[in-house]
N, C-alpha and C positions, 0 to 999 in steps of 0.2 A: 504494500499500500504506499502510495506518495500522495500527500495532501488529500488523504481520505479516499482516494480513488485507486482502483486496482490497475497497476502499470506492470506490462511485462518488460523485463529488464535482465540483462546480463551482468549489470554493474557490481553486484554483491560477489566478491571473491574471497576464497579462503585459501590459506597456505595448504599444498598437498606434498607429501614426502615421498609418495611412491611415483616410479617412472610414468610418464604420459606420452602416449603417440600423437606427435604433431603432423597434421595433414596439411593440404594446401591452403586450407581456409580456417583451420582452428584446431585446438587440442581437442581429441576425443574426449566426450563427457562435458565439454564446454560449448558455449555457443554465443551469438550475439542475437539479441531480439529484434533490433531495429536494423534490418539489413539495407536499408536506404542509406543510413548515415553511418553505420558501423558494419566490420566485417568484410568479406569479399578477399580476393587474392591479394590486393594492395595493403589491406589492413588485417591480415590473419592473426598477428600477434601484436598486442599492446605492450609496450614496456615503460616502466617507470623508475627513475631514479631514487633510492631510499634517501640519499643525501638531502633531499628536499623536505623531508618529513618534519625535520626540527624546525625550519623555517614556519610551516603551517602550524605547528604545536605552538611556537611563539605568538604567532599571530591570533590564533584562535583560543587558545589556552585548553586544548583537549589532545589525545593522542592521536596519531596517524600511523596506522601499522601497514604491513605488507597487504596489498590487495585494496587499500584504501581508495585508490583512484581507478579502480575497476581494471587494472592491469593483470595481464596474463604472467608477466614476468617481473618481478621486482629486483631492479639492479643494484650493485653496489660497485662504485669505482667507475661509472661510465655515466656521463652526464651530457647534456645537450650541445655544449660547445666542443666535446670531444668526439662527437659522433657525426658522421657526414652522410648525406642522401647518397645512396649507392653503395655504402659499406657493406662487405660481405663477411658475415661471421660464421663460425662454427661452434654449435653447442650442442652437446652430447653427439648423437649421430646426425642431427639436422643441419642444414645450412640456411641462414636467413640474410635479407638483404634489407636495409633501412630504405622506406619509401616515403614517408612523410612525417611532419611533426603531428601530435595529437592535438585535436581540436576540443578543448573542453565543452561539454554540453550541459543542458538544464538538468539532466539526470544526475550529475555530479553533484550539483547544488541541493537538489532533492534528496539524496541519499544522505549527505552530511547535515541536511536543514541549514545550509549556509549559502543563503541567496547570491552573495557577492563573490563566492569562491572561483566560478568560472572567469570571471573578470580578472581576479587576482592570478589565476594561473596564466591568463594570456599575458597581462602586464609584466610579470616576473619573468615569464619564458620558460618556466618551470611546467612544461607542458608533457614531457615524456615524448615517445615517438612510436612510429608503426614499423613492424617488419612484413615484407612478403616471404613466403616459404619457397625457397629454390630447390631444397631436398627435403622431403619428408623424414621423420626419424623420431627416435626417442629422446626426451628431455627430462630432467629430474632436477630438483632444488639441490643447489651445490654446484651444478655444473658452470664451468667458467665460459663466458663468450670470447673465442678467439678470433681477432681480426685477421681475415685472410687475404682481403684485397680491398683497395680504396679506388674511388674514382679518380681519373687523370686531372679533373677540375672540381676538387671537393668544396661543397658548401654544407657547412655544419648546420645541424637542426636549429641552433641558436640563431644562426645568421638568417636561415629561411624565415624563422619566425619573426625576426626583426624587420625584414622587408616586407613581410605580409602585414603585421600589426602596427609597424611604427612608419617605416619609410614607403608609406603607399603610393608615392609617386615616383619611385625609383625605378623608372622604367628599364634603364640599362640593366640593372641587378634583375629584374624580373625576366628581361630576355636571357640572361646568363643562366637562371636558374631552370627556366623551362627548356632549354638545350640538354639538361642532365636526363639521359634516358630512362635513369631509375626513378625519377620522381614519379609519385602515384599520377593516375589520371586525373582524379579530383582535385588535387593542387594545381595540376598543369591547367584544366579548365578554368580555375579560379584566377590564376595569374594571367592567362590569356585573355580572360574577359576584361580585366583591368587595362590591358595593353590596347584593347579596342576602344576605350573610353576616351 
């Protein structure tokens, strides 16, 4: 229930200790309720850096734990400034590629009963990011993400967020970002729409 209404959502996540099979679209046993805005091949896995939890705890005076942002993978040691669109990682027996920043949605606000949380996520750049799955495989808590390959023209998730949310008229940056083949189709469309204006 959200605001007294029944809502189907996949935002409530709990840590899992056992190995899980990761398909091209999600972890087996997990899923996305709103397939218009979430999920699909470009957004198969949502990742969120645990380093940000302390900032949210200071701001809101409550704990934030693994899964608090609806993420499938809670990271340690890998934040938006260090991760680039197109980065390819090995984790367990799966291979993942960074496709886009995560866009905060209203369900995040409703889950925590914090109406301004999505705006703070956007303005801080503490968004997390999505992976597409290049190779299905088994993933387990404690597995490390090992960087296998980086784009020849790397754009960090932090930078892409800044261009989208802050430098909204930076057309040169937008043209460069949409030229990155690994960028998700959703974000490519959003930038191209701005370029047409």
